[in-house]
C-alpha positions in Angstrom: -2.2 16.8 -28.4 -5.2 15.8 -25.9 -6.0 18.0 -22.9 -7.4 16.6 -19.6 -9.4 17.8 -16.6 -8.9 17.4 -13.0 -11.0 14.3 -11.3 -13.2 15.3 -9.0 -12.7 12.5 -6.5 -10.8 9.8 -5.3 -7.8 12.7 -5.0 -7.2 12.2 -1.5 -6.4 8.9 0.8 -9.1 6.7 1.2 -10.0 4.7 4.3 -11.4 1.6 4.8 -14.3 0.0 6.8 -12.3 0.0 10.2 -10.8 3.5 9.9 -7.4 2.6 8.7 -5.9 3.6 5.6 -7.0 1.6 1.9 -3.5 0.4 1.4 -3.2 -2.0 -1.3 -6.6 -0.7 -2.6 -7.6 -0.4 -6.2 -8.9 2.4 -8.3 -10.7 1.3 -11.7 -11.5 3.2 -14.6 -14.1 2.3 -17.4 -16.3 4.6 -19.9 -19.1 5.5 -18.3 -22.2 3.0 -18.1 -19.6 -0.1 -19.2 -17.1 -2.2 -18.2 -14.4 -0.8 -20.8 -11.2 0.3 -19.4 -10.5 3.6 -20.2 -7.3 5.4 -19.5 -6.6 8.7 -16.8 -3.6 10.6 -16.7 -1.2 12.1 -14.5 -1.5 15.7 -16.0 -3.4 17.9 -17.9 -1.5 17.6 -21.0 -2.5 13.6 -21.2 0.6 12.5 -21.8 1.7 10.0 -19.4 -1.2 7.3 -18.0 -2.1 5.8 -15.7 -2.0 2.4 -15.0 -5.4 0.7 -14.9 -6.2 0.2 -12.2 -4.1 2.7 -9.9 -3.0 0.2 -6.9 -3.1 3.1 -3.4 0.2 3.5 -1.8 0.4 2.6 2.2 -1.5 5.9 2.9 -4.5 4.9 0.9 -3.7 7.9 -1.8 -3.6 7.6 -5.6 0.4 8.4 -5.3 -0.5 11.9 -7.9 -3.4 13.1 -9.4 -6.1 11.9 -11.3 -6.9 13.6 -14.8 -9.8 12.6 -17.0 -9.3 13.1 -21.0 -11.3 16.0 -22.3 -14.8 14.7 -23.7 -14.7 11.1 -22.3 -17.9 10.3 -19.6 -16.2 7.9 -17.0 -17.0 5.4 -14.4 -14.7 4.7 -11.5 -14.8 2.1 -9.4 -13.2 1.8 -5.8 -11.7 -1.1 -4.4 -10.4 -2.9 -1.6 -7.3 -5.1 -2.0 -8.0 -8.1 -4.0 -7.1 -11.4 -2.5 -4.1 -13.2 -3.3 -3.9 -14.4 -6.9 -7.4 -12.4 -7.1 -7.2 -9.0 -9.7 -10.2 -7.5 -8.5 -10.9 -6.6 -4.6 -14.5 -6.1 -2.8 -16.0 -3.3 -4.5 -16.2 -0.5 -2.0 -17.9 2.1 -4.2 -18.9 3.1 -7.7 -18.8 6.3 -9.8 -20.1 6.8 -12.9 -21.2 9.5 -15.6 -17.7 11.5 -14.2 -16.2 14.4 -16.2 -13.2 16.2 -15.3 -13.6 19.6 -13.3 -14.7 22.5 -15.5 -15.0 20.1 -18.7 -16.8 22.2 -21.2 -17.1 19.5 -23.8 -19.4 17.6 -21.7 -22.6 19.3 -21.3 -24.6 18.0 -18.2 -28.5 18.3 -18.3 -30.5 17.5 -15.1 -33.5 18.0 -13.9 -31.9 19.2 -11.1 -32.2 23.1 -12.0 -33.9 25.2 -13.9 -33.1 27.8 -16.0 -34.9 31.2 -14.4 -35.5 33.6 -17.4 -36.8 36.4 -14.6 -35.0 39.1 -12.7 -34.3 38.8 -8.8 -35.6 41.5 -6.9 -34.8 42.4 -3.5 -38.3 42.4 -0.9 -36.7 43.4 2.2 -35.8 42.1 5.2 -38.9 40.6 6.8 
C-alpha cells in the first residue's frame, strides 16, 4: 500500500476577492507542469481518493485534509465557482511542483541555498 504526505497548502478556508468564503470554489490536481489529472487522498494511507476537483463547502474549506502521494509532484489549481453548466471557474491561483510535507522521496534542488562546509564561530556581541 502507498503512503501520502500532507499537502502544504489549501488546507484551510479560502476567500473570494470581496472577503467572503469561496463557497463552491474548486481545487484541481494535476501532475506537476502538465494538465494530466492526478489523485489526491483523504489520509496518509492513500486508500481513499478525493474527487478531482474538490468542491469547497459553504465555509470555503475542502471538508477534510488533503494528502499527496509519496514521490509525486503536483500542480494544484484553485478556481472560483464555475458559471452554470461549465466545468471550470475562473482561476484564482496556480501552485506548481508541490510535494507533501516531509516527503523525502522527492529531493528539491534550489539555487536559493548553498551548503556550508565551515564551522560557525561566535565573534561577540559587537
